[in-house]
C-alpha atoms as an extended CHARMM CRD file, in Angstrom:
* protein
*
       212  EXT
         1         1  MET       CA            -63.4870000000      148.7630000000      145.2810000000  PROA      1               0.0000000000
         2         2  ARG       CA            -62.2840000000      146.1270000000      142.3540000000  PROA      2               0.0000000000
         3         3  GLY       CA            -59.3210000000      148.7370000000      141.8730000000  PROA      3               0.0000000000
         4         4  GLN       CA            -58.4940000000      148.3730000000      145.5270000000  PROA      4               0.0000000000
         5         5  GLU       CA            -59.2400000000      144.2380000000      145.5560000000  PROA      5               0.0000000000
         6         6  ARG       CA            -56.8330000000      144.0360000000      142.3640000000  PROA      6               0.0000000000
         7         7  THR       CA            -53.9180000000      145.8560000000      144.0970000000  PROA      7               0.0000000000
         8         8  ASP       CA            -54.4810000000      143.6550000000      147.5570000000  PROA      8               0.0000000000
         9         9  SER       CA            -53.6500000000      140.3110000000      145.1240000000  PROA      9               0.0000000000
        10        10  TYR       CA            -50.1610000000      140.9870000000      144.6290000000  PROA      10              0.0000000000
        11        11  PRO       CA            -47.2730000000      141.0420000000      147.2670000000  PROA      11              0.0000000000
        12        12  VAL       CA            -45.8760000000      144.0900000000      147.8370000000  PROA      12              0.0000000000
        13        13  ALA       CA            -42.4350000000      145.1710000000      146.5970000000  PROA      13              0.0000000000
        14        14  GLY       CA            -39.7820000000      144.1760000000      149.2240000000  PROA      14              0.0000000000
        15        15  ARG       CA            -41.7110000000      142.1880000000      151.2250000000  PROA      15              0.0000000000
        16        16  ARG       CA            -39.9540000000      138.7430000000      152.1100000000  PROA      16              0.0000000000
        17        17  SER       CA            -41.6760000000      135.4960000000      151.8050000000  PROA      17              0.0000000000
        18        18  GLY       CA            -42.1180000000      133.2960000000      154.8250000000  PROA      18              0.0000000000
        19        19  ARG       CA            -40.2800000000      130.5190000000      153.6550000000  PROA      19              0.0000000000
        20        20  PRO       CA            -36.3870000000      130.5670000000      154.5040000000  PROA      20              0.0000000000
        21        21  ARG       CA            -33.7040000000      130.1270000000      151.7380000000  PROA      21              0.0000000000
        22        22  ARG       CA            -31.6920000000      127.1170000000      152.2550000000  PROA      22              0.0000000000
        23        23  ALA       CA            -29.2900000000      126.7860000000      149.4090000000  PROA      23              0.0000000000
        24        24  PRO       CA            -26.5220000000      129.2440000000      150.6920000000  PROA      24              0.0000000000
        25        25  LEU       CA            -26.6460000000      127.4580000000      153.8200000000  PROA      25              0.0000000000
        26        26  LEU       CA            -26.0580000000      124.1150000000      152.2200000000  PROA      26              0.0000000000
        27        27  PHE       CA            -23.5590000000      125.2120000000      150.1240000000  PROA      27              0.0000000000
        28        28  PHE       CA            -21.6700000000      126.6960000000      153.0100000000  PROA      28              0.0000000000
        29        29  TRP       CA            -21.6660000000      123.7130000000      154.6040000000  PROA      29              0.0000000000
        30        30  VAL       CA            -20.7740000000      121.5110000000      151.8240000000  PROA      30              0.0000000000
        31        31  LEU       CA            -17.3770000000      123.8910000000      151.1240000000  PROA      31              0.0000000000
        32        32  ILE       CA            -16.7150000000      123.3700000000      154.8070000000  PROA      32              0.0000000000
        33        33  THR       CA            -16.9770000000      119.5560000000      154.6370000000  PROA      33              0.0000000000
        34        34  LEU       CA            -14.6130000000      119.4610000000      151.7120000000  PROA      34              0.0000000000
        35        35  SER       CA            -11.9720000000      121.6840000000      153.1740000000  PROA      35              0.0000000000
        36        36  ALA       CA            -11.9700000000      119.3850000000      156.0170000000  PROA      36              0.0000000000
        37        37  ALA       CA            -11.8150000000      116.2100000000      154.2580000000  PROA      37              0.0000000000
        38        38  LEU       CA             -9.2030000000      117.9980000000      151.9090000000  PROA      38              0.0000000000
        39        39  LEU       CA             -6.8350000000      119.0530000000      155.3820000000  PROA      39              0.0000000000
        40        40  ILE       CA             -7.5070000000      115.4000000000      156.9720000000  PROA      40              0.0000000000
        41        41  LEU       CA             -6.2490000000      113.9220000000      153.2630000000  PROA      41              0.0000000000
        42        42  ILE       CA             -3.0200000000      116.0420000000      153.5270000000  PROA      42              0.0000000000
        43        43  ALA       CA             -2.3890000000      115.6810000000      157.2760000000  PROA      43              0.0000000000
        44        44  ARG       CA             -2.1960000000      111.8260000000      156.6230000000  PROA      44              0.0000000000
        45        45  ARG       CA             -0.0890000000      111.5400000000      153.3860000000  PROA      45              0.0000000000
        46        46  PRO       CA              3.0210000000      109.7940000000      154.2980000000  PROA      46              0.0000000000
        47        47  ALA       CA              5.9970000000      111.7140000000      154.0080000000  PROA      47              0.0000000000
        48        48  GLY       CA              8.2880000000      110.8660000000      150.7530000000  PROA      48              0.0000000000
        49        49  LYS       CA             11.2480000000      108.2800000000      151.6410000000  PROA      49              0.0000000000
        50        50  ALA       CA             14.5980000000      109.9700000000      151.3630000000  PROA      50              0.0000000000
        51        51  VAL       CA             16.6850000000      108.9940000000      148.3900000000  PROA      51              0.0000000000
        52        52  VAL       CA             20.2680000000      107.7780000000      149.5200000000  PROA      52              0.0000000000
        53        53  VAL       CA             22.7340000000      107.8820000000      146.1880000000  PROA      53              0.0000000000
        54        54  ILE       CA             25.3890000000      105.5310000000      146.6920000000  PROA      54              0.0000000000
        55        55  PRO       CA             28.1250000000      106.7920000000      144.6120000000  PROA      55              0.0000000000
        56        56  LYS       CA             30.1710000000      104.1670000000      142.3050000000  PROA      56              0.0000000000
        57        57  GLU       CA             33.0080000000      102.8080000000      142.9320000000  PROA      57              0.0000000000
        58        58  THR       CA             36.3340000000      104.0280000000      141.0430000000  PROA      58              0.0000000000
        59        59  GLU       CA             38.7670000000      101.6980000000      140.6210000000  PROA      59              0.0000000000
        60        60  THR       CA             41.0310000000      102.7140000000      143.3630000000  PROA      60              0.0000000000
        61        61  ASP       CA             38.1630000000      101.6880000000      145.8380000000  PROA      61              0.0000000000
        62        62  VAL       CA             38.1340000000       98.6130000000      144.8250000000  PROA      62              0.0000000000
        63        63  THR       CA             40.8580000000       96.0030000000      146.1120000000  PROA      63              0.0000000000
        64        64  LYS       CA             42.5630000000       94.1630000000      143.0090000000  PROA      64              0.0000000000
        65        65  THR       CA             43.7170000000       90.6400000000      143.4650000000  PROA      65              0.0000000000
        66        66  PRO       CA             47.0660000000       90.7180000000      142.1360000000  PROA      66              0.0000000000
        67        67  THR       CA             47.9540000000       88.3680000000      139.2180000000  PROA      67              0.0000000000
        68        68  LEU       CA             50.4710000000       85.7910000000      139.7880000000  PROA      68              0.0000000000
        69        69  ALA       CA             53.1250000000       85.9330000000      137.1900000000  PROA      69              0.0000000000
        70        70  LEU       CA             53.4890000000       82.4230000000      135.2990000000  PROA      70              0.0000000000
        71        71  PHE       CA             56.2450000000       81.4480000000      133.2870000000  PROA      71              0.0000000000
        72        72  PRO       CA             56.3100000000       78.5500000000      130.4370000000  PROA      72              0.0000000000
        73        73  VAL       CA             58.5660000000       75.2710000000      130.5100000000  PROA      73              0.0000000000
        74        74  HSD       CA             58.7760000000       73.0310000000      127.7710000000  PROA      74              0.0000000000
        75        75  VAL       CA             58.6940000000       69.2670000000      129.4150000000  PROA      75              0.0000000000
        76        76  ASP       CA             59.6070000000       66.7540000000      126.9270000000  PROA      76              0.0000000000
        77        77  GLY       CA             61.1070000000       63.1070000000      127.0130000000  PROA      77              0.0000000000
        78        78  ALA       CA             60.1900000000       59.9840000000      129.2790000000  PROA      78              0.0000000000
        79        79  VAL       CA             57.2750000000       61.7560000000      131.3140000000  PROA      79              0.0000000000
        80        80  THR       CA             53.9050000000       60.6380000000      130.9170000000  PROA      80              0.0000000000
        81        81  ARG       CA             52.4700000000       64.1370000000      129.2410000000  PROA      81              0.0000000000
        82        82  PRO       CA             54.9400000000       66.0000000000      127.5020000000  PROA      82              0.0000000000
        83        83  GLY       CA             53.9530000000       69.6020000000      126.7230000000  PROA      83              0.0000000000
        84        84  LEU       CA             54.1090000000       73.6420000000      127.9820000000  PROA      84              0.0000000000
        85        85  TYR       CA             53.1210000000       74.1750000000      131.2790000000  PROA      85              0.0000000000
        86        86  TYR       CA             53.2870000000       77.3470000000      133.1890000000  PROA      86              0.0000000000
        87        87  PHE       CA             54.7140000000       77.8830000000      136.5820000000  PROA      87              0.0000000000
        88        88  GLU       CA             54.8960000000       80.0850000000      139.6060000000  PROA      88              0.0000000000
        89        89  GLU       CA             58.3060000000       81.9610000000      140.6730000000  PROA      89              0.0000000000
        90        90  ASP       CA             60.4500000000       79.4120000000      142.8370000000  PROA      90              0.0000000000
        91        91  SER       CA             58.8700000000       76.1820000000      141.1680000000  PROA      91              0.0000000000
        92        92  ILE       CA             61.2130000000       73.3090000000      141.0380000000  PROA      92              0.0000000000
        93        93  LEU       CA             61.6870000000       70.1370000000      138.4170000000  PROA      93              0.0000000000
        94        94  GLY       CA             60.0540000000       68.1120000000      140.6170000000  PROA      94              0.0000000000
        95        95  ASP       CA             56.8620000000       70.1460000000      140.2630000000  PROA      95              0.0000000000
        96        96  ALA       CA             57.5860000000       70.2350000000      136.5010000000  PROA      96              0.0000000000
        97        97  ILE       CA             57.6410000000       66.4130000000      136.3660000000  PROA      97              0.0000000000
        98        98  ALA       CA             54.4290000000       66.1080000000      138.6390000000  PROA      98              0.0000000000
        99        99  LYS       CA             52.4860000000       68.6980000000      135.7230000000  PROA      99              0.0000000000
       100       100  ALA       CA             53.4840000000       66.6200000000      133.1250000000  PROA      100             0.0000000000
       101       101  GLY       CA             51.9330000000       63.0220000000      134.7250000000  PROA      101             0.0000000000
       102       102  GLY       CA             55.4250000000       61.7960000000      136.1750000000  PROA      102             0.0000000000
       103       103  PHE       CA             58.1740000000       60.0780000000      134.9260000000  PROA      103             0.0000000000
       104       104  THR       CA             57.7490000000       56.8260000000      132.4390000000  PROA      104             0.0000000000
       105       105  LEU       CA             58.8280000000       53.2780000000      133.2240000000  PROA      105             0.0000000000
       106       106  GLN       CA             61.7130000000       53.9570000000      130.7160000000  PROA      106             0.0000000000
       107       107  ALA       CA             62.7900000000       57.2950000000      132.4750000000  PROA      107             0.0000000000
       108       108  ASP       CA             66.4210000000       57.3710000000      133.5380000000  PROA      108             0.0000000000
       109       109  GLN       CA             65.5940000000       58.8540000000      137.0410000000  PROA      109             0.0000000000
       110       110  SER       CA             69.4180000000       58.3030000000      138.2330000000  PROA      110             0.0000000000
       111       111  ALA       CA             70.7700000000       62.0740000000      137.6290000000  PROA      111             0.0000000000
       112       112  ILE       CA             67.4660000000       63.8620000000      137.9450000000  PROA      112             0.0000000000
       113       113  ASN       CA             67.8100000000       66.6500000000      140.5880000000  PROA      113             0.0000000000
       114       114  LEU       CA             64.3470000000       67.3070000000      141.2860000000  PROA      114             0.0000000000
       115       115  ALA       CA             65.1490000000       70.1270000000      143.5830000000  PROA      115             0.0000000000
       116       116  MET       CA             66.5140000000       72.3450000000      140.8660000000  PROA      116             0.0000000000
       117       117  LEU       CA             64.8190000000       75.8410000000      140.4700000000  PROA      117             0.0000000000
       118       118  LEU       CA             62.7590000000       76.0240000000      137.1040000000  PROA      118             0.0000000000
       119       119  GLN       CA             63.6390000000       79.0230000000      134.8530000000  PROA      119             0.0000000000
       120       120  ALA       CA             61.5660000000       81.0240000000      132.4100000000  PROA      120             0.0000000000
       121       121  HSD       CA             61.3730000000       79.4090000000      128.8970000000  PROA      121             0.0000000000
       122       122  MET       CA             63.7050000000       76.5650000000      129.3690000000  PROA      122             0.0000000000
       123       123  LYS       CA             62.9730000000       72.9640000000      127.8180000000  PROA      123             0.0000000000
       124       124  ILE       CA             63.3510000000       70.0340000000      130.2530000000  PROA      124             0.0000000000
       125       125  TYR       CA             64.2620000000       66.6610000000      128.3900000000  PROA      125             0.0000000000
       126       126  VAL       CA             64.1420000000       63.4700000000      130.6730000000  PROA      126             0.0000000000
       127       127  PRO       CA             66.3820000000       60.9940000000      128.8930000000  PROA      127             0.0000000000
       128       128  ARG       CA             65.1030000000       57.3470000000      128.5300000000  PROA      128             0.0000000000
       129       129  GLU       CA             67.5030000000       54.4350000000      129.6480000000  PROA      129             0.0000000000
       130       130  GLY       CA             69.9530000000       54.0810000000      127.4930000000  PROA      130             0.0000000000
       131       131  GLU       CA             69.5640000000       56.9960000000      125.6250000000  PROA      131             0.0000000000
       132       132  GLU       CA             72.2270000000       59.0110000000      124.3260000000  PROA      132             0.0000000000
       133       133  ALA       CA             72.2550000000       62.8760000000      125.3760000000  PROA      133             0.0000000000
       134       134  THR       CA             72.1600000000       65.6250000000      122.6470000000  PROA      134             0.0000000000
       135       135  GLY       CA             71.6610000000       68.6370000000      124.4840000000  PROA      135             0.0000000000
       136       136  ILE       CA             73.1020000000       70.7330000000      127.0340000000  PROA      136             0.0000000000
       137       137  SER       CA             73.1550000000       68.4750000000      130.1490000000  PROA      137             0.0000000000
       138       138  LEU       CA             72.4050000000       70.1840000000      133.5960000000  PROA      138             0.0000000000
       139       139  ASP       CA             71.8580000000       67.9960000000      136.7090000000  PROA      139             0.0000000000
       140       140  GLY       CA             70.8150000000       65.1870000000      134.3520000000  PROA      140             0.0000000000
       141       141  ILE       CA             68.2180000000       67.3730000000      132.3800000000  PROA      141             0.0000000000
       142       142  MET       CA             69.0870000000       68.0170000000      128.7000000000  PROA      142             0.0000000000
       143       143  MET       CA             68.0300000000       71.9290000000      128.0060000000  PROA      143             0.0000000000
       144       144  GLY       CA             68.0820000000       74.5530000000      124.8480000000  PROA      144             0.0000000000
       145       145  ALA       CA             67.9240000000       74.7440000000      121.6440000000  PROA      145             0.0000000000
       146       146  GLU       CA             70.0190000000       71.5390000000      120.8620000000  PROA      146             0.0000000000
       147       147  VAL       CA             67.4920000000       69.2490000000      122.3670000000  PROA      147             0.0000000000
       148       148  LYS       CA             66.1540000000       67.1040000000      119.7480000000  PROA      148             0.0000000000
       149       149  VAL       CA             62.0660000000       66.7490000000      118.8820000000  PROA      149             0.0000000000
       150       150  ASP       CA             61.1430000000       63.3900000000      118.3660000000  PROA      150             0.0000000000
       151       151  LEU       CA             58.7780000000       63.3750000000      115.1590000000  PROA      151             0.0000000000
       152       152  ASN       CA             57.0310000000       60.3010000000      116.3730000000  PROA      152             0.0000000000
       153       153  ARG       CA             56.0400000000       60.9990000000      119.7720000000  PROA      153             0.0000000000
       154       154  ALA       CA             55.9340000000       64.9480000000      119.9080000000  PROA      154             0.0000000000
       155       155  THR       CA             52.5140000000       66.9370000000      120.7560000000  PROA      155             0.0000000000
       156       156  ARG       CA             51.4380000000       70.0750000000      118.8240000000  PROA      156             0.0000000000
       157       157  GLN       CA             52.8500000000       72.1580000000      121.4390000000  PROA      157             0.0000000000
       158       158  GLU       CA             56.4980000000       70.6920000000      121.0600000000  PROA      158             0.0000000000
       159       159  LEU       CA             56.3700000000       70.4920000000      117.5210000000  PROA      159             0.0000000000
       160       160  GLU       CA             56.2240000000       74.4760000000      117.6570000000  PROA      160             0.0000000000
       161       161  THR       CA             59.0000000000       74.8260000000      119.4010000000  PROA      161             0.0000000000
       162       162  LEU       CA             61.0610000000       74.2620000000      115.6970000000  PROA      162             0.0000000000
       163       163  PRO       CA             61.7380000000       77.2000000000      113.8400000000  PROA      163             0.0000000000
       164       164  GLY       CA             59.1790000000       77.9330000000      111.4850000000  PROA      164             0.0000000000
       165       165  VAL       CA             56.4710000000       75.1990000000      112.3450000000  PROA      165             0.0000000000
       166       166  GLY       CA             53.2960000000       76.7890000000      113.8690000000  PROA      166             0.0000000000
       167       167  GLU       CA             50.5040000000       75.3680000000      114.7750000000  PROA      167             0.0000000000
       168       168  ALA       CA             49.1030000000       74.3440000000      111.3720000000  PROA      168             0.0000000000
       169       169  THR       CA             52.3560000000       72.6950000000      110.1980000000  PROA      169             0.0000000000
       170       170  ALA       CA             52.4130000000       71.1670000000      113.5080000000  PROA      170             0.0000000000
       171       171  GLU       CA             49.1880000000       69.8640000000      112.7630000000  PROA      171             0.0000000000
       172       172  ALA       CA             50.0630000000       68.7350000000      109.0820000000  PROA      172             0.0000000000
       173       173  ILE       CA             53.0250000000       66.5680000000      110.8490000000  PROA      173             0.0000000000
       174       174  ILE       CA             50.9520000000       64.8900000000      113.4640000000  PROA      174             0.0000000000
       175       175  ALA       CA             47.9700000000       64.1190000000      110.7210000000  PROA      175             0.0000000000
       176       176  TYR       CA             50.4100000000       62.7620000000      108.7440000000  PROA      176             0.0000000000
       177       177  ARG       CA             51.6990000000       60.4140000000      111.3250000000  PROA      177             0.0000000000
       178       178  GLU       CA             48.1380000000       59.2470000000      112.1550000000  PROA      178             0.0000000000
       179       179  GLU       CA             47.6710000000       58.3000000000      108.6150000000  PROA      179             0.0000000000
       180       180  HSD       CA             51.1920000000       56.7930000000      107.1060000000  PROA      180             0.0000000000
       181       181  GLY       CA             52.3370000000       55.5700000000      110.8150000000  PROA      181             0.0000000000
       182       182  PRO       CA             55.5890000000       56.3460000000      112.1750000000  PROA      182             0.0000000000
       183       183  PHE       CA             58.1210000000       58.1310000000      110.4950000000  PROA      183             0.0000000000
       184       184  ALA       CA             60.8200000000       55.6500000000      109.1440000000  PROA      184             0.0000000000
       185       185  ASP       CA             63.4490000000       58.6380000000      109.2740000000  PROA      185             0.0000000000
       186       186  ILE       CA             63.6320000000       62.5030000000      109.8860000000  PROA      186             0.0000000000
       187       187  GLU       CA             64.0110000000       62.9040000000      105.4230000000  PROA      187             0.0000000000
       188       188  GLU       CA             60.6310000000       61.5090000000      105.4090000000  PROA      188             0.0000000000
       189       189  LEU       CA             59.2690000000       65.1870000000      107.2220000000  PROA      189             0.0000000000
       190       190  MET       CA             59.2370000000       66.4290000000      103.2160000000  PROA      190             0.0000000000
       191       191  GLN       CA             56.5370000000       64.3230000000      102.3980000000  PROA      191             0.0000000000
       192       192  VAL       CA             54.5860000000       66.1960000000      104.5850000000  PROA      192             0.0000000000
       193       193  PRO       CA             52.6510000000       69.1320000000      102.7790000000  PROA      193             0.0000000000
       194       194  GLY       CA             54.4660000000       72.2930000000      103.3690000000  PROA      194             0.0000000000
       195       195  ILE       CA             57.4420000000       71.0770000000      104.1090000000  PROA      195             0.0000000000
       196       196  LYS       CA             59.9010000000       71.3630000000      101.3020000000  PROA      196             0.0000000000
       197       197  GLU       CA             64.0120000000       70.4080000000      101.0640000000  PROA      197             0.0000000000
       198       198  GLY       CA             64.7720000000       74.1780000000      102.0870000000  PROA      198             0.0000000000
       199       199  ARG       CA             62.4640000000       73.9220000000      105.3150000000  PROA      199             0.0000000000
       200       200  PHE       CA             63.8010000000       70.8450000000      106.0010000000  PROA      200             0.0000000000
       201       201  SER       CA             67.3010000000       71.9580000000      106.1480000000  PROA      201             0.0000000000
       202       202  LYS       CA             66.3700000000       74.1960000000      108.6700000000  PROA      202             0.0000000000
       203       203  LEU       CA             64.6460000000       71.4570000000      110.9160000000  PROA      203             0.0000000000
       204       204  LYS       CA             66.9140000000       68.7280000000      110.4160000000  PROA      204             0.0000000000
       205       205  ASP       CA             69.4840000000       69.5580000000      113.3010000000  PROA      205             0.0000000000
       206       206  ARG       CA             66.8690000000       69.5150000000      115.3880000000  PROA      206             0.0000000000
       207       207  ILE       CA             64.6850000000       66.5020000000      115.1740000000  PROA      207             0.0000000000
       208       208  ARG       CA             65.1370000000       62.7970000000      115.3290000000  PROA      208             0.0000000000
       209       209  VAL       CA             63.2400000000       59.5980000000      115.2100000000  PROA      209             0.0000000000
       210       210  THR       CA             62.9500000000       57.0550000000      117.5940000000  PROA      210             0.0000000000
       211       211  LYS       CA             61.4710000000       53.8290000000      116.0850000000  PROA      211             0.0000000000
       212       212  PRO       CA             58.3710000000       52.2150000000      117.9440000000  PROA      212             0.0000000000
C-alpha cells in the first residue's frame, strides 16, 4: 500500500497542468502591436522635399552695363575751379566751363565759343580781360603745350601737366607757395626743394607768374 500511495503522489509524465500558458500568447500580441505601430509611423512619414539645383549664372548670362568711355580735359584760366575733368563723347566747351564752376568776373568771354566740341587730352585756357594770349588760339580758347601754367594760381593737377613734374613735386611747389607767399618771378621756382637749374630750364618756357 505504501508503494502504491508513493507512486500516486507524483504527476504522471506527459500530463498537462490545468493552468493555461499565457506567455507565448502575450509575446505574440506585443509583436503584432509593435509591427502595426511601425507601419503607421512609416505611412505617416512626410515625403522628402525635392531639391532644386539652380545653376550658377555664367558671364554670358549676365547682362553687363556698358561702361561709358570718358576722356580728360584740362580747364584753366579764368574759371572758378580750374582742374582736370572727364567728359563723355560729344561734350562741348560749355560743359567744361560748367564743371569748372563757371567763369570768374575777370574772364574775357567775348570770343568764347561755348558750342565747340571737346577733344580728348586738350587743355582749355580761358583768358582774363586784358591778358595777352600765349598759346594756340581756337575760337577764343588757348590750347596745347604752349599754354603757360601760373605758379601762383595753379592747382596740383595743373602743375602735373608740366614736363617732369609729378605729384610730389607739385605738392612741394604748393607747399612753398603757402609758406613763403606768391612767387615773385619764375626764377624763384628754383628755391623749391628738388628743382635745380637743369630742371628749371625745361620748365621756364611753360610757366609764368601773375602778380597777386
